[in-house]
C-alpha positions in Angstrom: -40.3 -88.9 136.8 -42.9 -87.6 134.7 -43.1 -88.5 131.0 -42.3 -85.3 128.8 -45.6 -83.8 127.6 -46.1 -83.2 123.8 -46.4 -79.3 123.8 -45.6 -78.9 120.3 -48.4 -76.2 119.2 -47.1 -72.6 119.6 -43.4 -73.3 120.1 -42.7 -70.1 118.7 -44.1 -68.2 121.8 -42.6 -70.6 124.1 -38.8 -70.5 123.0 -36.1 -68.7 125.3 -32.9 -68.3 123.4 -29.7 -70.3 124.6 -27.3 -68.4 126.1 -23.9 -70.0 125.0 -22.1 -68.4 128.0 -24.6 -70.4 130.4 -24.3 -73.7 128.7 -21.6 -76.3 128.8 -20.6 -79.5 127.2 -22.7 -82.3 128.6 -20.7 -84.9 130.6 -22.5 -88.1 131.7 -21.7 -90.1 134.9 -21.5 -94.1 135.1 -22.4 -95.5 131.8 -25.9 -97.2 131.5 -26.3 -100.8 132.6 -27.5 -103.4 130.4 -30.8 -103.3 132.4 -31.2 -99.6 131.7 -30.7 -99.8 128.1 -33.5 -102.9 127.7 -36.0 -100.8 129.8 -35.6 -98.2 127.4 -35.2 -100.0 123.9 -37.8 -102.7 124.6 -40.2 -99.9 125.5 -39.5 -97.8 122.6 -41.6 -97.9 119.1 -39.0 -95.9 117.5 -35.0 -96.3 118.1 -33.0 -94.1 116.0 -29.6 -92.3 115.5 -29.9 -88.7 115.0 -27.7 -85.6 114.8 -29.1 -82.6 116.9 -28.6 -79.5 114.8 -31.2 -77.1 116.8 -32.0 -76.8 120.4 -34.0 -74.1 122.0 -34.7 -73.9 125.8 -38.4 -73.4 126.7 -39.5 -70.6 128.9 -39.3 -71.8 132.4 -42.8 -70.8 133.2 -44.4 -72.6 130.4 -42.2 -75.8 130.5 -44.7 -77.6 133.0 -43.7 -80.7 135.0 -40.0 -80.3 134.3 -37.8 -81.9 137.5 -35.6 -79.8 139.9 -32.5 -78.7 138.3 -33.3 -79.8 134.7 -34.1 -77.5 131.6 -36.6 -78.3 129.0 -35.4 -78.2 125.2 -37.2 -78.2 122.0 -34.9 -80.1 119.6 -34.6 -80.4 115.9 -32.7 -83.4 114.6 -31.8 -85.3 111.5 -32.2 -88.9 111.5 -29.0 -90.7 110.4 -30.0 -94.4 111.0 -33.5 -95.8 112.0 -32.7 -98.9 114.1 -36.6 -99.8 115.0 -39.9 -98.5 113.6 -43.2 -100.0 112.5 -43.9 -97.2 110.2 -41.9 -94.7 108.2 -40.1 -91.8 110.2 -39.3 -88.4 108.5 -35.7 -87.8 108.1 -36.1 -84.5 110.2 -37.7 -84.8 113.6 -38.6 -82.7 116.7 -39.2 -83.4 120.0 -38.9 -82.1 123.8 -36.3 -83.2 126.2 -35.5 -82.5 129.7 -31.7 -82.3 130.6 -30.2 -81.8 133.9 -28.1 -78.7 134.9 -24.6 -79.4 136.0 -23.5 -78.8 139.7 -23.0 -75.0 139.1 -26.5 -75.0 137.7 -25.4 -74.2 134.0 -27.3 -75.8 131.2 -25.6 -78.5 129.1 -24.9 -78.0 125.4 -26.8 -80.6 123.2 -26.6 -79.2 119.6 -24.2 -80.8 117.3 -24.2 -84.1 119.2 -25.1 -87.5 118.0 -27.9 -89.2 119.9 -29.9 -92.4 120.4 -33.5 -91.5 120.5 -36.0 -93.9 122.1 -39.5 -92.3 121.4 -42.9 -92.7 120.0 -44.6 -91.0 117.2 -46.9 -88.2 118.2 -50.4 -89.0 116.6 -51.4 -86.8 113.8 -48.1 -85.0 113.8 -45.9 -86.2 111.3 -42.2 -85.7 112.3 -42.8 -85.0 115.9 -41.7 -87.5 118.5 -42.3 -87.8 122.2 -39.4 -89.5 124.2 -40.7 -92.5 126.3 -38.8 -90.9 129.2 -37.2 -87.8 130.2 -33.9 -89.3 129.8 -34.5 -91.3 126.6 -32.2 -89.1 124.5 -29.0 -90.8 125.1 -25.5 -89.5 124.1 -24.2 -91.9 121.4 -21.4 -94.2 122.1 -20.4 -97.3 120.1 -21.0 -99.5 123.2 -24.5 -98.1 123.6 -25.5 -98.5 119.8 -24.3 -102.1 119.9 -26.0 -103.2 122.9 -29.5 -101.8 122.0 -28.9 -103.3 118.6 -28.2 -106.7 120.3 -31.0 -106.4 122.7 -33.5 -105.5 119.9 -32.3 -108.2 117.5 -32.7 -110.9 120.5 -36.2 -109.6 121.1 -37.3 -110.0 117.6 -36.1 -113.7 117.1 -38.3 -116.5 116.9 -36.9 -118.0 120.1 -36.9 -114.8 122.0 -37.9 -115.5 125.9 -41.3 -114.6 127.2 -41.8 -111.3 129.2 -41.6 -112.5 132.7 -44.0 -111.4 135.3 -43.8 -113.5 138.2 -43.9 -117.2 139.3 -47.0 -119.2 138.5 -46.2 -122.5 140.3 -43.4 -124.5 141.9 -43.0 -128.3 142.5 -40.4 -130.2 144.1 -40.2 -134.1 143.9 -37.6 -136.1 146.1 -35.5 -138.6 144.4 -34.8 -142.3 145.5 -31.6 -141.4 147.3 -31.1 -139.0 150.2 -30.4 -135.5 149.1 -31.7 -136.2 145.6 -34.5 -134.1 144.4 -35.7 -132.3 141.4 -37.6 -128.8 141.4 -39.5 -127.3 138.6 -40.6 -123.8 138.8 -43.2 -122.2 136.0 -42.9 -118.8 135.4 -45.8 -116.4 134.3 -45.2 -114.4 131.2 -47.3 -111.4 129.9 -47.7 -113.1 126.3 -48.2 -116.6 127.4 -44.8 -118.1 126.1 -43.6 -121.2 128.4 -40.5 -120.3 130.7 -39.4 -122.5 133.4 -36.6 -123.4 135.6 -35.4 -126.8 136.6 -33.1 -127.5 139.6 -31.6 -131.0 140.0 -29.8 -132.2 143.2 -27.8 -135.2 143.4 -25.7 -136.6 146.3 -22.1 -135.5 146.5 -22.7 -133.1 143.5 -23.3 -129.5 143.0 -26.8 -128.6 142.4 -27.5 -127.6 138.6 -30.1 -125.4 137.2 -31.5 -124.9 133.7 -33.9 -123.0 132.1 -36.6 -124.1 129.4 -38.5 -122.0 126.7 -40.9 -124.5 125.5 -43.6 -126.9 127.0 -41.1 -129.6 126.9 -39.0 -129.2 130.1 -36.3 -131.6 128.9 -35.2 -129.3 126.4 -33.9 -127.0 128.8 -30.7 -125.1 128.2 -28.0 -124.0 130.8 -28.4 -120.7 132.7 -28.1 -117.6 130.7 -25.1 -115.5 130.5 -25.2 -112.1 132.2 -26.3 -109.1 130.0 -28.3 -111.2 127.6 -32.3 -110.9 127.1 -33.0 -113.9 128.9 -30.8 -112.9 131.8 -32.5 -109.6 132.0 -36.0 -111.4 131.8 -35.1 -113.4 134.7 -32.9 -111.4 136.9 -34.4 -108.0 136.6 -38.2 -109.4 136.8 -38.4 -112.3 139.0 -39.4 -111.9 142.8 -36.6 -112.0 145.4 -38.5 -115.0 147.1 -40.6 -117.7 145.9 -44.1 -116.6 146.5 -46.2 -118.7 148.9 -49.2 -119.0 146.7 -47.0 -120.8 144.2 -46.3 -123.6 146.8 -49.7 -124.4 147.7 -49.6 -128.0 146.8 -46.2 -128.8 148.4 -45.6 -130.2 152.0 -43.2 -128.5 154.4 -40.3 -130.6 153.2 -40.9 -129.9 149.6 -41.4 -126.1 150.4 -38.1 -125.9 152.1 -36.3 -127.5 149.1 -38.1 -125.2 146.5 -37.3 -122.2 148.5 -33.6 -123.2 148.5 -33.5 -124.1 145.2 -35.0 -120.8 144.0 -32.6 -118.8 146.1 -29.9 -120.6 144.4 -31.0 -119.8 141.0 -31.4 -116.0 142.1 -28.0 -116.0 143.5 -26.5 -117.2 140.7 -28.3 -114.9 138.2 -26.9 -112.3 140.5 -28.3 -108.4 140.9 -30.0 -106.4 138.2 -28.1 -103.1 138.5 -29.6 -99.8 137.2 -28.0 -96.3 137.2 -31.2 -94.5 135.9 -33.2 -92.6 138.6 
């Protein structure tokens, strides 16, 4: 979906009055997944709790790029809590948001609602924000606020995992006993922080894997729990299969073991469900 443009100048000419008879309370479908909220929270320079006190619909002829069956509103809101921001944000802000109509084509009512905003400042326009995605105004819930706070807290910690972008190299070494092996998979990260996976196989034992966030692979930790930042970095961004280029220095038997070990890791991590379109 296209990003909401910052069309702030001349709003007085673009407003269309909100018809209360046509609008109704906004009801959401299935709640957002952890991955949905991580996608939004980690990409937002500003994360805040706000109370919407004014919402005016833009004239449809002037609301360029609005998705089908959506309505664009100009919103004014009071910030209640600033969860994340690198700079000061005024207590009162304004922004544009695209909201879907209901099944009967009626507009939702968004005034007097508490929301979680995931946005960026509009350069040179104090108090004006731009949502980072058309759906980056979230109806508030305790679960959503707590999850987003946890995500941002983990991401800001000194031992936060690197941002995984793929697989760099994989190595597999057979042991001295039949069926014994150790596979190490080094991941690529956008910021250069080390992340690696290790899989250990022993005769008559279930294979075990671990993850390391340092150059010292021996300091590996157990697999991450679902719905944590490290789980998100791995489950949501690793390729489904081990890339051929990462195994260029392995022979045929080593490649087969490395593939099987990588598949075990991905199956153990499980899927990365997302509800957003």
